[in-house]
MDAnalysis code that builds the backbone (N, CA, C; Angstrom):
import MDAnalysis as mda
import numpy as np

u = mda.Universe.empty(357, n_residues=119, atom_resindex=np.repeat(np.arange(119), 3), trajectory=True)
u.add_TopologyAttr("name", ["N", "CA", "C"] * 119)
u.add_TopologyAttr("resid", np.arange(1, 120))
u.add_TopologyAttr("resname", ["UNK", "UNK", "UNK", "UNK", "UNK", "UNK", "UNK", "UNK", "UNK", "UNK", "UNK", "UNK", "UNK", "UNK", "UNK", "UNK", "UNK", "UNK", "UNK", "UNK", "UNK", "UNK", "UNK", "UNK", "UNK", "UNK", "UNK", "UNK", "UNK", "UNK", "UNK", "UNK", "UNK", "UNK", "UNK", "UNK", "UNK", "UNK", "UNK", "UNK", "UNK", "UNK", "UNK", "UNK", "UNK", "UNK", "UNK", "UNK", "UNK", "UNK", "UNK", "UNK", "UNK", "UNK", "UNK", "UNK", "UNK", "UNK", "UNK", "UNK", "UNK", "UNK", "UNK", "UNK", "UNK", "UNK", "UNK", "UNK", "UNK", "UNK", "UNK", "UNK", "UNK", "UNK", "UNK", "UNK", "UNK", "UNK", "UNK", "UNK", "UNK", "UNK", "UNK", "UNK", "UNK", "UNK", "UNK", "UNK", "UNK", "UNK", "UNK", "UNK", "UNK", "UNK", "UNK", "UNK", "UNK", "UNK", "UNK", "UNK", "UNK", "UNK", "UNK", "UNK", "UNK", "UNK", "UNK", "UNK", "UNK", "UNK", "UNK", "UNK", "UNK", "UNK", "UNK", "UNK", "UNK", "UNK", "UNK"])
u.atoms.positions = np.array([
    [17.923, 7.138, 32.637],
    [17.150, 6.926, 31.426],
    [15.724, 7.420, 31.699],
    [15.208, 8.278, 30.812],
    [13.848, 8.781, 31.028],
    [12.819, 7.704, 30.707],
    [11.569, 7.959, 31.082],
    [10.511, 6.958, 30.926],
    [10.288, 6.565, 29.468],
    [10.367, 7.523, 28.560],
    [10.142, 7.225, 27.146],
    [11.220, 6.271, 26.620],
    [12.484, 6.559, 26.937],
    [13.571, 5.693, 26.486],
    [13.469, 4.314, 27.128],
    [13.087, 4.269, 28.406],
    [12.931, 2.992, 29.095],
    [11.821, 2.173, 28.448],
    [10.698, 2.832, 28.135],
    [9.578, 2.150, 27.488],
    [9.994, 1.623, 26.120],
    [10.695, 2.424, 25.343],
    [11.149, 1.983, 24.017],
    [12.080, 0.776, 24.136],
    [12.996, 0.818, 25.128],
    [13.913, -0.309, 25.307],
    [13.155, -1.564, 25.715],
    [12.171, -1.426, 26.600],
    [11.378, -2.579, 27.018],
    [10.593, -3.147, 25.830],
    [10.048, -2.268, 24.996],
    [9.313, -2.701, 23.810],
    [10.244, -3.422, 22.837],
    [11.428, -2.874, 22.614],
    [12.408, -3.509, 21.727],
    [12.818, -4.873, 22.273],
    [13.040, -4.969, 23.574],
    [13.406, -6.254, 24.180],
    [12.288, -7.278, 24.007],
    [11.034, -6.843, 24.184],
    [9.890, -7.747, 24.000],
    [9.795, -8.209, 22.550],
    [10.050, -7.300, 21.617],
    [10.011, -7.668, 20.194],
    [11.110, -8.666, 19.862],
    [12.295, -8.488, 20.440],
    [13.391, -9.419, 20.188],
    [13.066, -10.803, 20.740],
    [12.436, -10.863, 21.913],
    [12.028, -12.157, 22.463],
    [10.989, -12.819, 21.556],
    [10.066, -12.004, 21.051],
    [9.055, -12.527, 20.130],
    [9.700, -13.036, 18.857],
    [10.659, -12.292, 18.332],
    [11.383, -12.705, 17.126],
    [12.094, -14.027, 17.360],
    [12.657, -14.205, 18.551],
    [13.346, -15.456, 18.863],
    [12.396, -16.639, 18.770],
    [11.135, -16.439, 19.127],
    [10.173, -17.538, 19.040],
    [9.872, -17.877, 17.581],
    [9.905, -16.883, 16.682],
    [9.736, -17.152, 15.254],
    [10.906, -17.986, 14.738],
    [12.077, -17.698, 15.248],
    [13.276, -18.356, 14.758],
    [13.354, -19.816, 15.159],
    [12.523, -20.257, 16.081],
    [12.564, -21.644, 16.518],
    [12.133, -22.599, 15.411],
    [11.363, -22.143, 14.442],
    [10.943, -22.981, 13.332],
    [12.092, -23.056, 12.329],
    [12.396, -24.283, 11.900],
    [13.489, -24.461, 10.957],
    [13.242, -23.650, 9.680],
    [14.258, -22.927, 9.226],
    [14.238, -22.113, 8.010],
    [13.286, -20.914, 8.115],
    [12.963, -20.497, 9.313],
    [12.126, -19.304, 9.519],
    [12.985, -18.265, 10.218],
    [13.449, -17.290, 9.465],
    [14.338, -16.252, 9.966],
    [15.555, -16.851, 10.664],
    [16.129, -17.824, 10.000],
    [17.270, -18.550, 10.536],
    [18.558, -17.846, 10.101],
    [19.341, -17.415, 11.071],
    [20.633, -16.810, 10.753],
    [21.586, -17.908, 10.337],
    [22.061, -17.833, 9.105],
    [22.927, -18.869, 8.557],
    [24.388, -18.548, 8.857],
    [24.782, -17.296, 8.618],
    [26.169, -16.891, 8.827],
    [26.265, -15.372, 8.732],
    [27.367, -14.833, 9.251],
    [27.726, -13.441, 9.031],
    [29.090, -13.468, 8.363],
    [29.130, -12.993, 7.123],
    [30.367, -13.010, 6.342],
    [30.644, -11.595, 5.866],
    [31.811, -11.074, 6.215],
    [32.196, -9.710, 5.849],
    [31.145, -8.689, 6.265],
    [30.558, -8.875, 7.449],
    [29.585, -7.924, 7.974],
    [28.199, -8.033, 7.377],
    [27.967, -9.038, 6.527],
    [26.652, -9.243, 5.912],
    [26.041, -10.504, 6.503],
    [24.828, -10.384, 7.054],
    [24.173, -11.542, 7.647],
    [23.333, -12.257, 6.605],
    [23.482, -13.570, 6.559],
    [22.703, -14.430, 5.673],
    [21.507, -14.917, 6.473],
    [20.285, -14.584, 6.022],
    [19.051, -14.943, 6.714],
    [18.260, -15.894, 5.827],
    [18.021, -17.105, 6.323],
    [17.199, -18.075, 5.604],
    [15.763, -17.898, 6.069],
    [14.925, -17.407, 5.199],
    [13.513, -17.198, 5.509],
    [12.667, -17.974, 4.499],
    [13.170, -19.155, 4.105],
    [12.503, -19.912, 3.054],
    [11.172, -20.496, 3.487],
    [10.870, -20.485, 4.756],
    [9.568, -20.969, 5.234],
    [8.649, -19.814, 5.622],
    [8.956, -18.628, 5.176],
    [8.128, -17.464, 5.472],
    [6.751, -17.628, 4.853],
    [5.736, -17.359, 5.623],
    [4.371, -17.445, 5.110],
    [3.657, -16.105, 5.180],
    [4.124, -15.243, 6.032],
    [3.464, -13.963, 6.268],
    [4.442, -12.842, 5.957],
    [4.180, -12.074, 4.915],
    [5.111, -11.035, 4.484],
    [5.306, -9.951, 5.529],
    [4.249, -9.577, 6.225],
    [4.359, -8.515, 7.222],
    [5.274, -8.942, 8.365],
    [5.165, -10.197, 8.803],
    [6.045, -10.693, 9.863],
    [7.494, -10.733, 9.389],
    [7.704, -11.177, 8.160],
    [9.062, -11.200, 7.611],
    [9.622, -9.789, 7.517],
    [8.810, -8.866, 7.057],
    [9.263, -7.477, 6.937],
    [9.684, -6.940, 8.295],
    [8.829, -7.122, 9.292],
    [9.136, -6.615, 10.632],
    [10.412, -7.253, 11.165],
    [10.513, -8.569, 11.043],
    [11.669, -9.273, 11.574],
    [12.958, -8.829, 10.883],
    [12.944, -8.720, 9.569],
    [14.140, -8.297, 8.844],
    [14.519, -6.856, 9.193],
    [13.533, -6.041, 9.519],
    [13.818, -4.644, 9.855],
    [14.599, -4.522, 11.162],
    [14.607, -5.561, 11.996],
    [15.329, -5.521, 13.263],
    [16.831, -5.739, 13.103],
    [17.255, -6.266, 11.959],
    [18.679, -6.501, 11.748],
    [19.356, -5.187, 11.386],
    [20.541, -4.962, 11.983],
    [21.252, -3.696, 11.762],
    [22.240, -3.759, 10.612],
    [22.717, -4.928, 10.277],
    [23.715, -5.063, 9.228],
    [23.041, -5.438, 7.905],
    [23.784, -5.346, 6.798],
    [23.234, -5.775, 5.511],
    [22.815, -7.244, 5.557],
    [21.850, -7.606, 4.732],
    [21.266, -8.938, 4.757],
    [21.326, -9.570, 3.377],
    [21.641, -10.869, 3.352],
    [21.411, -11.700, 2.176],
    [20.207, -12.550, 2.548],
    [19.109, -12.370, 1.818],
    [17.818, -12.965, 2.182],
    [17.557, -14.188, 1.322],
    [17.475, -15.364, 1.945],
    [17.111, -16.603, 1.280],
    [15.626, -16.803, 1.497],
    [14.855, -16.837, 0.420],
    [13.401, -16.899, 0.537],
    [12.852, -17.886, -0.485],
    [11.783, -18.572, -0.129],
    [11.188, -19.556, -1.029],
    [10.113, -18.909, -1.893],
    [10.125, -19.250, -3.179],
    [9.102, -18.740, -4.085],
    [7.806, -19.507, -3.886],
    [6.746, -18.987, -4.438],
    [5.430, -19.588, -4.265],
    [4.586, -19.326, -5.495],
    [3.613, -20.188, -5.703],
    [2.672, -19.956, -6.794],
    [1.648, -18.893, -6.412],
    [1.550, -18.591, -5.119],
    [0.609, -17.570, -4.660],
    [1.107, -16.187, -5.051],
    [0.215, -15.344, -5.476],
    [0.579, -13.975, -5.807],
    [0.621, -13.156, -4.520],
    [1.806, -12.663, -4.171],
    [1.996, -11.859, -2.969],
    [2.574, -10.519, -3.369],
    [2.263, -9.500, -2.597],
    [2.729, -8.150, -2.881],
    [4.023, -7.884, -2.108],
    [5.142, -7.991, -2.783],
    [6.439, -7.796, -2.152],
    [6.875, -6.331, -2.145],
    [6.026, -5.434, -2.555],
    [6.406, -4.026, -2.621],
    [6.726, -3.441, -1.246],
    [6.236, -4.060, -0.166],
    [6.573, -3.547, 1.161],
    [8.070, -3.667, 1.444],
    [8.779, -4.507, 0.672],
    [10.211, -4.707, 0.871],
    [11.074, -3.773, 0.016],
    [10.467, -2.926, -0.811],
    [11.253, -2.121, -1.746],
    [12.269, -1.223, -1.042],
    [11.845, -0.487, -0.035],
    [12.771, 0.413, 0.675],
    [13.860, -0.396, 1.381],
    [13.466, -1.507, 2.007],
    [14.435, -2.352, 2.691],
    [15.435, -2.935, 1.689],
    [14.957, -3.276, 0.497],
    [15.835, -3.823, -0.534],
    [16.861, -2.781, -0.980],
    [16.485, -1.534, -0.956],
    [17.414, -0.470, -1.351],
    [18.502, -0.235, -0.309],
    [18.175, -0.389, 0.975],
    [19.088, 0.035, 2.026],
    [19.607, -1.084, 2.924],
    [18.985, -2.260, 2.924],
    [19.391, -3.284, 3.872],
    [19.621, -4.647, 3.225],
    [18.770, -5.063, 2.307],
    [18.914, -6.374, 1.670],
    [19.853, -6.210, 0.479],
    [21.026, -6.847, 0.558],
    [21.973, -6.679, -0.546],
    [21.773, -7.728, -1.641],
    [21.371, -8.943, -1.239],
    [21.176, -10.031, -2.199],
    [19.909, -10.792, -1.821],
    [19.241, -11.329, -2.827],
    [18.112, -12.231, -2.602],
    [18.416, -13.523, -3.337],
    [18.312, -14.636, -2.606],
    [18.435, -15.959, -3.209],
    [17.077, -16.615, -3.036],
    [16.408, -16.833, -4.140],
    [15.041, -17.340, -4.143],
    [15.046, -18.809, -4.547],
    [14.442, -19.655, -3.721],
    [14.344, -21.088, -3.994],
    [12.928, -21.451, -4.383],
    [12.774, -22.444, -5.219],
    [11.453, -22.940, -5.568],
    [11.312, -23.187, -7.048],
    [10.176, -23.753, -7.402],
    [9.924, -24.124, -8.790],
    [9.502, -22.944, -9.657],
    [9.049, -21.873, -9.063],
    [8.429, -20.789, -9.825],
    [9.191, -19.489, -9.663],
    [9.324, -18.765, -10.726],
    [9.767, -17.374, -10.645],
    [8.541, -16.585, -10.233],
    [8.679, -15.790, -9.248],
    [7.520, -15.056, -8.745],
    [7.757, -13.570, -8.857],
    [6.831, -12.845, -8.317],
    [6.981, -11.394, -8.340],
    [8.041, -10.907, -7.356],
    [8.700, -11.815, -6.626],
    [9.876, -11.407, -5.838],
    [10.904, -10.836, -6.820],
    [11.150, -11.587, -7.884],
    [12.117, -11.154, -8.902],
    [11.690, -9.841, -9.541],
    [10.434, -9.759, -9.926],
    [9.979, -8.586, -10.663],
    [9.840, -7.347, -9.784],
    [9.606, -7.548, -8.505],
    [9.471, -6.409, -7.595],
    [10.812, -5.979, -7.025],
    [11.668, -6.946, -6.661],
    [12.879, -6.619, -5.915],
    [14.182, -6.923, -6.653],
    [14.133, -7.767, -7.667],
    [15.350, -8.195, -8.360],
    [16.184, -7.066, -8.929],
    [15.551, -6.017, -9.413],
    [16.285, -4.891, -9.984],
    [16.762, -3.885, -8.955],
    [16.358, -4.059, -7.708],
    [16.729, -3.109, -6.650],
    [17.964, -3.590, -5.893],
    [18.022, -4.882, -5.577],
    [19.132, -5.424, -4.798],
    [20.377, -5.551, -5.663],
    [21.530, -5.690, -5.008],
    [22.781, -5.834, -5.756],
    [22.762, -7.079, -6.626],
    [22.254, -8.192, -6.072],
    [22.203, -9.438, -6.836],
    [20.944, -10.209, -6.485],
    [20.389, -10.880, -7.500],
    [19.224, -11.734, -7.335],
    [19.533, -13.062, -8.021],
    [19.219, -14.177, -7.344],
    [19.444, -15.491, -7.954],
    [18.217, -16.362, -7.680],
    [17.908, -17.222, -8.622],
    [16.796, -18.157, -8.453],
    [17.325, -19.574, -8.584],
    [16.977, -20.422, -7.626],
    [17.401, -21.820, -7.606],
    [16.153, -22.679, -7.671],
    [16.009, -23.468, -8.709],
    [14.847, -24.363, -8.862],
    [14.980, -25.567, -7.944],
    [13.842, -26.027, -7.456],
    [13.814, -27.258, -6.652],
    [13.964, -28.443, -7.591],
    [14.530, -29.504, -7.078],
    [14.662, -30.739, -7.851],
    [13.911, -31.826, -7.096],
    [12.942, -32.434, -7.747],
    [12.174, -33.505, -7.116],
    [12.870, -34.830, -7.351],
    [12.957, -35.640, -6.319],
    [13.566, -36.968, -6.421],
    [12.522, -38.016, -6.207],
])
């Protein structure tokens, strides 16, 4: 293996270890299941879009992305290309319809919104 390939592999391994530390938080890039070759990723506690984007980009198979909505206005356009080629479904939880729906809902195969219920 040449030095460039070795360096890339070492960098990828370091990124995977870093990603594993993100996954230690409940509902933060949590792999729920792999069904018919599609991985279900629960990212409902995502707070940083760039970190979520990077982490989701490491998955090789199609993804069903579970994400929590927010009243904060966030720019989900960084996910547009990923939504076309990697994210097959988005399941959005929370009280508010956000720009997740308006930015990505028409790109993915399916989009669903589940409202929270307060007890």
